[in-house]
N, C-alpha and C positions, 0 to 999 in steps of 0.2 A: 504494500500500500504506500501511496504517497499522499501526504496530508499537508495542506497549507492553512494555518490557523491565524485568524485576525484576533488578537487579544483585546482589542477595543470593542468589537461587536460580538465576540464569542461565537462567531460563525466560522466554518471551515469547509473547504472543498476537498474531496477525496477521489483518488483513482485507485481502484482495486483490481488486481489480476489474480485470479484464484484457479489453481490447477486441482481439480477434484477427481479422486479415484473412487469408483464404486467397488468397495471391498465386500459388498453383500452378494448373495446368490441371486438377487432379484433384479429385474429390469426396472429402471427408474424413469417414469414419464413426467414427473414434476420434481422441482426442488423448492425449498423454502429458506428464507433468511429471517433472522430476528432483527427487528429495528427497535431496540430497547428504549432509546431516547423518546420515542413517540408516547411512552407512558406518561411523560411529564407534560400533559396538556389537559386543560379543563374538559371534563366529560369522558376522559379515558377510563378504561376498566380499573386501573389503579386508583384513580381519583374517586370514582363512584364507590368502589369497594371500601376505601378508607373512610368514606363518609357514611357508610351504611352498616359496617361491622359493629357489633355491640361495644367492643373495646379497641378502638382505633389506636394505631401506633402514634404516640404523641409527637413524634418527629415529623409525621406526615399530616395527620388530621385533615383539615380542609385547605391546606396550603397550595396543593396543585390547582384546585379550583379557582384560586385567586391570582394565578400567574397571568401576567400581561403578555401580549404577542412577542415582545422582545425578551421575555424571561422564560418562555416555554422551551422544551426540548423537541427536536425533530430530526429525522433522517429522511431525506428525499432522494429516491433513486431516480436519476435522470435518464440513464440508459443502461442496458444490460444485454450482453451478447454471449452466445455459446459458440465457441470456435468461429467467431466472426459473424455469426448470424444473429440479427436482432431478435430479442425475445419479448413476448407479451408478459406483462407482470402487473400485479394489483396489490396495493398496500391495504391491509386489513388490520387496523390498530397497530400492534407491535410486530406484525408478521407480514412479510412480503411473499405472496403466492406467485410462483413462476411456472409458466407452461414452456416445456422444452421444445426446441426446434427438432430434436431427434432424441429418442430414448437413449439412456446411458446403459450399456450392457454390463453384466457382471465382469469385473476386472478392467473395464475401460476407463481411461482418463480423458477428461475434457477440460477446456479452459473457459472460464467465465471472466468477462471483462466488464467492469462497472464504473460509471461515473456517478458521484453522489455529492450532495451538499447537506450540511447539518448545522444545528445550533445547540450550544451547550446550555442546558437549563440552569436556573438557580438551583443550588444543591438542596434537594429534598431528602433523598436517601442514597447513600453510597457514592453517587456520581453527580457531577455538576460543577458550578462555579461559585466563587465568593461565599463560601460557607461561614458558619458562625466563628470559626477560628481564623478566618481571613485568607484561606488558601485559594489561590486564583483558579486553578484548574485541577479537578480530580476526575480523570478520564477513564472510567470503567464501563464496559458494555457500550462502547461509543461508536462502533462501526457496524455496517451490515454484516451480520455473523451467520454463516451457513448453519442450518439446523442439522442435528444428528439424526442419522438413519441407521438402525441396527435391527436385531432380531425381533424387536418389538414394533418395528415400523418407524415412521417419522415422529420426532419429538418437536412439535410445533406449538408448545404451550405459550399462550399470551403472557406478557409480563404484567402481573397483577400485584405482586408484592413480595414474592419469596425469592427462590433461588434459580440456578442456571444449569445448563447442560451444554457441552460443546464438543466439537470435532477436533481430534488431534491433528496437528499440522506444523509446518515450518514457516515461521513468519519473517518477512523482510520488510521493515517499516522505516520510512523516512518522514520525520516530523519537522516541518518548517514553521518557526514562530519567532517572536521577538527575541533579539539576542541577549536581553537582560534576564531572561527566564532560565532557571535551572530545572532540568528534567530528570526524573527517575522513574523506574518501572520495570517492566518485563524485558528480558533479553540482554544482549551484550552490545555495548556501544562500539561501533566500528570506526568512528573517526574522532577519538578523544582529543587528539592534538589540534584538531580544528575547532573544538568546542570549548575546551577549558572547563570552567565551573567545577574544578576539583577532580575531573576525570582524566586529565592529561597525564601521559606516561613519559613524555619527552618534551622537547621545546614546543611551546604553543605557537601555532601557525594559523591564527584566526583572521579571516578577512574582515575588513571594516565595513560591514553592511548592517542594515537595520534588522535583518533576520539571520538566523542560523538554521541549518538543516542537521538534525540529529538522526543518525543512521543506526538502527538496531537490528540485530539478527537474534531470533529466538527459536531454537530447534525443539521440536517435539513437545509443544505445549498446546493447550486447548483454549487459550485466551491471550489477549495482549492488552495490558493496562499501563497507563502512565499518569503522572501528575507533574505539574509545573507551577513555579511561583518565582517572582523576582527576588524574594527575601529568604529563600531556602539556604540554610547552612548545609553543606555536604561533607559528612565524615565517612571514613571507611575503617573497617576493623577485620583483620584476617583471621578466619577460623583455621587453627592448625590442621593441616591435611584435609582442608575443607574449602568451602566457598569464601569469597570476599563479601563481607557484609557492607551494605551502603545504608547510611542514615541521612534522611533529608527532613529538615524541620525548620520552622520559622525562626529567624534571628530576632524577631520583634517580641518574642515571649519574655515574661519576667525572668530575672536571673535564676530563681529557684527552679523554674520549669526547664530552662536551658541546662541546668545542672542535672536534672532528672534524665535528660536525654544522653548526657555524658555517662552517667552511672548505668544507664541501660545497656550500653554497648558491650562491656565484658559479660554481662548476664545473658545477652542475646547469643554470644558465642557458646556459652554453656548450654543454652537451649538447643542450639543446632547440634551440638555434640550429643546431647541426651537423646534427641529424637533419632539421630542417625544410628546410635548404638542400640536403641530399644525398639525401633520400627524397621528401619532399613536405611541404607546410605543415601544421603541427598545427592542427586546425580548432576545438578547444574553447578556452574562456576560462580554464580552470584546470587544473593538474595537481598532485597531492598526493603527497609522499614521506613515508611513515608508518612509524614503527617498529612492526612487527607481531610481531617476535620469533621468526620461523621462516624462515630462508633468505631467499628473495625470490620474489615471485610478482606477475605483472602483472594489472591490473584496469582497468576503465573509468575514465579520468581520474586514476588513482592506482596506486601500488604499495605493498605491504607488504613490508618488508625487515628483516633483522637490524640492530640498532642499536649493538651494543657491540664490534664488531671494530675493527681499526686503520683508518687513513684510506684506505689503498689498497683494502682490502676493501670499505669503505663506498662509495667511489667506483665500484669495479668492479661491485658489485651494482646500484647506481643506474644506471650506464651501460647495463647489460644490460636491466634491467626497464623503463627508460624507452624503450629501442628497441623493446620489445614493443608499445608504444602504436601503433606503425606496423604491425608485422607480425602482431600478434594483434588489437589492438582497433580498427584502422582497416581493415586488409585482412581479418582474421578468417578465416583458413583453419581447416579442421576439424583441431584439434590432435590428435585421436585417430587420424586416418589420415594426415594430412599435417603432422605435428608438426615435421618437419625444415625445412619452409618457414618456420615460425615461429621455432623455437629456433636453427636453423643460421644463418638470415639475421640474427637478432637478435644472436647471438654475434659474427658477422662485423662488424656495424656497431658493436657495443660496443667491440671491439678497435680498429677504425678510428678511432672518435671519441676514445678514450683516447690513441692515438698522436698524433692531431692536436692535442689540447688540451695534452698534456705534452711534445710534440715528441720522442717516443720512437719506437723502431723498431716498425713494423707487421710486418715480416718475421720477427722473433724469435718472437712468439706464434704466427704462422702456421706456422712450421716445427714448433713443438711440437705443433700440432694435426695436421699431416701425420704426425708421428711416432706420435701416438696412433692414427691411422687405420691405419698400417702394423702396429702392435701388434695391432689388432683383426683385420686380415686374417689375420695369422699365428696368432691365438689359436684358430682353428677354430670360433668362436662367432658369426661374422657372419651376420646375416639381412638380407634385402632391406629397403630403407627403406619399402616399401609394407606392411610388417608392421604390424598394428594395435599401437598403443602399449602396450596391456596384454598383448600376445601374444608378447612376446620371452621367450626362455628365461631370460635374465639381465637384471637391472636395468642392469648395466654395458653390455650390448649396446644397450639402448634409448637410454641416454644418449649413447653414442658415435655411434650412428646419427643421432640428432637433432641434437646440438650440433656434432659434429666433421665427420661426412660432409655435413651440411647447410651448414656453413661452407665446406668444400672445394668443394662444388657451385657456390657463388657465386664464390669466389675463382678457381677453375679456369675458370669461364665467361669471365672476363676473358682468360685464356690462349686460349680457343677462338675468341672473337669479337672480341677486342681490348678494352683497358681503357676507351676512350671509349664504345664500344658497350655495355659492361657497365654503366657509369654511367648512360647514357641509358636502358637497359632498366629499371633500378630505378625511375627517375622515371616512365617511361611506364607501368610496371606499377602504381605507386601511383595515378597519375592515372586509369588505366582501370578499376582493380578495387577501389579503396577503397570500403568499405561494401557489398561484394558477395560475400563468401565465395569467393574464387578457388580453383581447383584447380591442381595442378602443370602440367597442360596449358595452362591459361590463362597461366601465367607463361612457359612456353617459347614459346608463340605470340607473346607480346610481344617476346621476344628475337629470334625469327625475323623479325618485321616490322621491328624496329630494325636488325638486322644484314644482312638480305637473305639469310640462310643457312638451310639446312635443319638442324634441331637435334633432331628426334625421337629420333635414335639416342642423343644425349647424355642426354636425360631417361630413356630406356628403360634403357640399360645401367647408369647410375649409381644410379638409384633403384629399378628394378624387378628387378634381378638383383644377384648378388654377383660379377659379372665384374670383373676387375682390369686395370689398365693396366701393361704391361711391354714397353717397347721397348728394344732393345739395338743397340749398334754391333757388327756381326758380324765384318766384316773391313775393313781399310784397306790398299789396295794402290797405292802410288805416286800416281797421279792418279784414283783411284776409291775409293768406299766403298760398303759394303753394310750396310743396316740390317735388323733382324729384329723382327717383331712376335711376342712370346711370349704376352702376355696376350690375353684374348678381347675386351676393350673397345677399340674404335677411337678414335684421336685424330689430329688434324693434328700435324705435327712441326715445332718450331723446333730448329735446330741450328747450332752454330758450328764452322767448319772453320779450323784453324790450319795454315798452309802452312809448308814448310821454310824459306822466306825470312823467317819471323817475322810476316808479315801474317796477318790473319784475315778471314773472310767469313761473314756470317750467311745461312743459307738457311731457306726456309719451304716445307714439303711439304704442300700442301693434302690434306685427306681427301676422296676423290672423292665420297662420299655427302653431303658438306656442300653441294655444287653451288656452290662459290664460295670466296673467300678472305677472311680478315680483313684489315683495313688493316695494312700492315707496310712497313717500310723494308728488310726483308731481300730477298734474291734469291729470287724465286718460281720453283720448278722444277715438274716434272710431278707430277700427282696420284698419290696412293697409294690404290689400291682395297683395301678391307679384306681380302678373301679371299686376296690374295697375301701369303704370310708374309714375303717379303723384298722389298727395294727397293734398287736400285743406281743410283748417279749418278756420272758422270765429271766431274772438275773441270778447270780450265785450267792448274793448277799442281800441283806435287808436294805431297802432304799429310803433315803431321807428326802431327796428331791430329784427332779428331772428337768433339764432345760434344753429346748430345741434351739439349734443354731446360736450358740453362745457368741460367735464372732459377728453376728448380725450382718452377714453378707447376703443373706437371702432377703428378698424384698417382701417379707411377710407383712400384711397390712394390719395385723393385730398382734402386737408383741405381748400384750397383757396375758394372753392364754398360752404363751410359749414356755411357761415355767410353773411347776407345781411341786 
């Protein structure tokens, strides 16, 4: 792509040449592009949904509806050709529908040539201009983006408020804009010595013109994002045996905020090292942490984050967004349908990394997340995790389902198959499925292969239903105890028996449908088949008390009946 940006009007012209290979077994008669900036117009689906959902995102509210013509976002496709032949196309909201001149056969490559112009909206969510922190340009989802076609067909979801899905590709992008602006984002800068701004590796050879052209190459990514501002400070920090980290943040912040960004830099190195060691090696040569002025959002080789909070907030959002590089930008699940695999796993590793780096408790934030899940269950608003991200009745429900239930899915998996197997599963999942858009079943099959256990029930009940876990100690009678399954979701059971002589014994009750046991030092007793509502076991000594799941890793919705 070649882009020419006017930083005064926030309008830009674009030329896009796209070589597309049909890697599917199907003949394609149409293609579709996403035009995400069209969401930021009065009357758009994003605008109307934000004004009609019961709990609108406070950052959006009715702001889109109030945008003036020179403040809205748009992408207008002026011409589109397939191998030189002009194509018929129609813009429908945030999607461009394209009739092909000739079907694309399986394995065939074609070239699409496009001319377009666009306007950057006032920043409402994630992308835009002149946000509350004064960042001039936060450019995400800013170009006509070809939709993904896979075994499920076309993914042409309108942009209503949630997440994205994209096609892997190699990007070659030239951005021309005012010479005073510093740019950071996806890819590797190809002409640093003509640009300056802290990127140069040798003598600066910058021409004295009003504009500079930044040339980036980004191999094997499914998005290209950038941000620019005339007041950016640009720092770098090398990860030993890893990528070069870039930090871009406003020089006009108060001194204590600037100090936070300096203190963040060695911690960001530790984050990169932690994720590479515990998930899989980060494969790119750079990663950029950029003050984008609106929450935090993950992109290829970079993140845009808020810059003016306290240090804990700055570190926390960086930990979360950097972890997305693995679960969204390297594994790249479809965020619209399997968002919990991205957000939940990311939230889990963000907390895990923070606990490791600062030597703090991982159990404390985990308990808080379990508590939020319990609130969700009791609220009467829970929907299955298979619900499309835009189709939740409440924004709150979508967030809890994605971040909290997704987190618990991964943490509780360690309870089901054992902590070592869970850790091995994460690494094997990354090794097997990076750069491949995995689905939930792909993940659980890796866990089954690692553990040797049957886990389809776990994926099904936790993600495709709103069944809950509730096991109780029903009776304790001298040398026997009886447990009861009250909830519909099955689980294996860890329990601790305290005897009247003061000694304790840990027991493990395998779930029959798992067809095996996790590694454990506990005493393994007979299986519990799910359909049987109760389970009785006789011990060798008189019992004082029995406690189910003493580690509280199981998301039991009523812990009051777990001990007697």
